[in-house]
C-alpha positions, 0 to 999 in steps of 0.5 A, a space after each residue: 011949295 008949302 009956305 015958310 016962315 021968315 022968322 020961324 026957328 030955322 029961318 037962315 038954316 040950310 040942312 043938306 041930306 045925303 040919299 041912300 042910307 040916310 034920307 031913304 031905306 029900300 027905296 023909300 022915305 020914312 013917314 017920320 022923315 017927311 014929317 019932320 022935313 015938312 015942319 023944318 021947312 015951315 019954320 023956315 028952313 032950307 032942306 037940300 039933297 046932297 047925293 052922289 046920284 044923278 039928276 034924273 035918280 034924285 028928282 023923285 026924291 026931291 019932290 017926295 022929300 019936300 025940297 025947297 032949294 037947289 040941292 047937290 048931285 053928283 057928289 058935288 059936280 052940279 048944283 040943280 034946282 030942281 023947281 026951274 029945271 036947271 043947273 046952278 053949276 056944272 063941273 066936268 072930268 077933263 077930257 085927258 082922264 077919259 083915255 084910262 077908260 078902255 084899258 080898265 075895261 079891259 082889264 076888268 071885263 066883268 066890272 060895270 062902267 057907267 058915263 054920266 054926263 048931266 042928264 044922261 047915263 050912258 053904259 059902256 059895259 053893262 053887267 047884272 051890277 049895272 042892272 041892279 043899280 038902274 033898277 033900284 035907282 030908277 033910271 033911264 039908260 043908253 048903252 053906247 061904246 066908248 067912241 060914241 061918248 068920248 066926246 061927250 061932257 062927263 060928269 063922272 064915271 061909276 064902276 059897279 061891282 058885286 063880287 067882294 073884293 073886287 073893288 079893292 083889286 080895281 083900287 089898286 090897279 087905279 090908285 098908281 095912276 097920275 091923273 090931272 084934274 080928277 081922282 077916285 073915290 069909293 062912295 058905296 061897298 060896291 061903287 067906284 067912281 072917277 070924279 072931278 078934282 076938287 069936287 066933293 059934297 063939302 065944297 058943293 055945300 059951301 058953294 050953295 050956301 053962299 048963293 043962297 046967303 046962308 052963314 056958315 054956322 046954319 049950315 046942317 049936314 048928315 050923312 052915312 058914308 065916306 063920301 059924306 066926310 067933307 060934307 060933315 066937315 064943311 057943316 055948321 053942325 052935323 050928323 052921322 047916321 048910327 050905321 056909319 062906319 065907326 070911325 066916321 063918328 068921331 068926325 060928326 057932332 052927333 049920331 041919328 037912329 037908323 036910316 029905318 027908323 028915321 034919321 033925318 027926323 032924329 037929326 032935326 029933333 036934335 037941331 030943335 034942341 040945339 038951335 
C-alpha cells in the first residue's frame, strides 16, 4: 500500500466509487482512473468501492484500483476490509423471506437465480444469463437446490434475465408481495435483487464514514445507476457518470465523463478544484 500524506489536500476525505459503468469498463479500469486514484490517496484520501458485487468479485478491483480502506459490497449489506480479509459488518436476509424463491422459480423458469451467502455464491437455477454473469465477474459458483441452501445465511438473491421486458414482468409479480425485513431492487437492466431492509450504498457510506471518523461533508461518491441513488444522496459531494439515466443527474452535484474515458478521474479532477 502506498504512503499517504497526513496533511495532504485530501486528508480526512473518503471517496466511494461504484464499479460497473463507473470505475470499470468492459472488465478493465481505465489507466486514467488508476493514476487519479493514486494521486488522491497519496494526498491523504481514502478510496473505497461501493458496489453490488460480491466479496469474491470485487476483490481484484480493490487491488487494481488501489483501495486503501474498507469497502462496501452487496449494495451495503457487507462492509469489507480486503486488507484484513474480514467484514466490518454484515446484514442478512430474514429467514421468512426465503420461502418466496421457489414460487418465483416456478413462475419464471427461464430466469437465473443466485443466492449470495458471504463468500459463497449458490446457483439455484442455472441459465445462460447466469453463465454470462459468472464469466463477466470471474466468480466461482456452487450449483445447489433450494433445500441445500435454505439454512444458509443469505446476503442477497440475484435474478438474472436477458430477454427484454422480462425484468418488468418479474417486478410486477414481486412488487405486491408484503415482505418484512427486505425489499426488491433493480441493479441493472438485466438484474433484479432481493436485499435487506435498511440496506443501501448510502446507509453503508454513512456507516463506513463513522467507523473511519470522516466528517459527512468530506465524503464523496460517484455512480451511474439507480442503485447508486442513496449513495449519491448520502455523500457530501457527489457525481453521476454522464451515461446515467437522465432523471438521476439532478440528484448529484456534478457530472463526469463516460466510464470509458475515465469518469472517476474526471470526478477527482473536479474535487481538486473544489476542495
